[in-house]
Each structure stands twice: as structure tokens, then as C-alpha cells.
C-alpha positions in Angstrom: -3.3 -8.3 -10.7 -4.8 -5.9 -13.7 -7.2 -3.5 -11.9 -8.9 -2.0 -15.9 -5.9 0.2 -16.7 -3.3 1.9 -15.6 -5.8 5.9 -14.4 -8.9 2.7 -13.3 -7.7 4.9 -9.8 -6.9 8.5 -10.2 -7.8 11.1 -7.0 -8.7 7.2 -4.7 -6.7 6.6 -2.2 -6.2 3.4 -0.7 -5.3 2.1 2.6 -4.2 -1.6 2.5 -2.9 -3.1 6.1 0.0 -5.9 6.3 1.3 -4.0 3.0 5.3 -4.7 3.7 4.9 -8.7 1.6 2.5 -11.7 0.4 -0.1 -10.3 -1.1 -1.0 -6.8 0.9 2.2 -5.6 -1.2 1.1 -7.5 -4.8 -2.2 -5.7 -4.2 -0.3 -2.2 -3.1 1.5 -2.5 -5.9 -2.0 -3.1 -8.0 -3.4 -0.2 -7.3 0.1 2.0 -7.5 -0.8 1.5 -11.0 -4.0 1.7 -10.8 -3.5 5.6 -10.3 -4.6 5.2 -6.2 -2.0 7.1 -3.9 -1.7 4.4 -1.5 -0.8 3.7 1.9 0.8 0.8 2.7 0.8 0.0 6.8 3.0 -2.5 8.4 3.5 -4.3 11.9 6.8 -4.3 12.2 9.1 -4.9 8.7 9.7 -1.3 8.0 12.5 -2.4 5.7 10.0 -4.2 4.1 7.7 -1.8 3.6 10.1 0.9 2.3 10.6 -1.5 -0.6 7.2 -1.8 -1.6 7.0 1.7 -1.2 9.8 2.5 -4.0 7.7 -0.9 -5.7 4.5 0.8 -6.1 6.4 4.5 -7.1 6.1 7.9 -5.9 2.5 8.0 -4.7 2.5 5.6 -1.9 3.9 6.2 1.7 4.0 3.7 4.4 3.1 3.5 8.0 4.0 1.3 11.3 0.1 0.8 12.4 -1.2 -2.4 14.3 -4.6 -2.7 13.3 -5.7 -5.0 16.3 -5.5 -1.7 18.1 -7.7 0.6 18.8 -6.5 3.4 19.4 -3.4 3.9 16.9 -6.8 3.2 13.9 
């Protein structure tokens, strides 16, 4: 996924749910490569989420979050 250049999202923050694998992980990595700081939300697999963080780079952090529960969002 090309978002238009390596710093097109500099100084922006992206929050991606389901980012521990699949489409969510691919989006989180692409957003980070475009310069965004990325919050990677995962439901249960912290190992996969941390792997996505490594692939996304230094401007990414993983957070456990069940987006179906209003009290934690």
C-alpha cells in the first residue's frame, strides 16, 4: 500500500484496531512507513501485536483493547 511518500503523514497519529495480523497489520505498517505514529490495538494476541510493532518501526506502540466494550475505548 502506497500512501504517497515516506513522510506524507508526518506529525499525524493513526489508531488501527485489529492490527495484530492481516489487513490491520498491513495498514498499521503502511501508515508508519508514511510517517504516522501508530497505535496498534489488539484483542488477545500480544505476541503478534508486538511483531507488528517491530515491523512498523519506532513510532508504533501496541495496546490491548476490546473495541466492542465502550468502557475500554
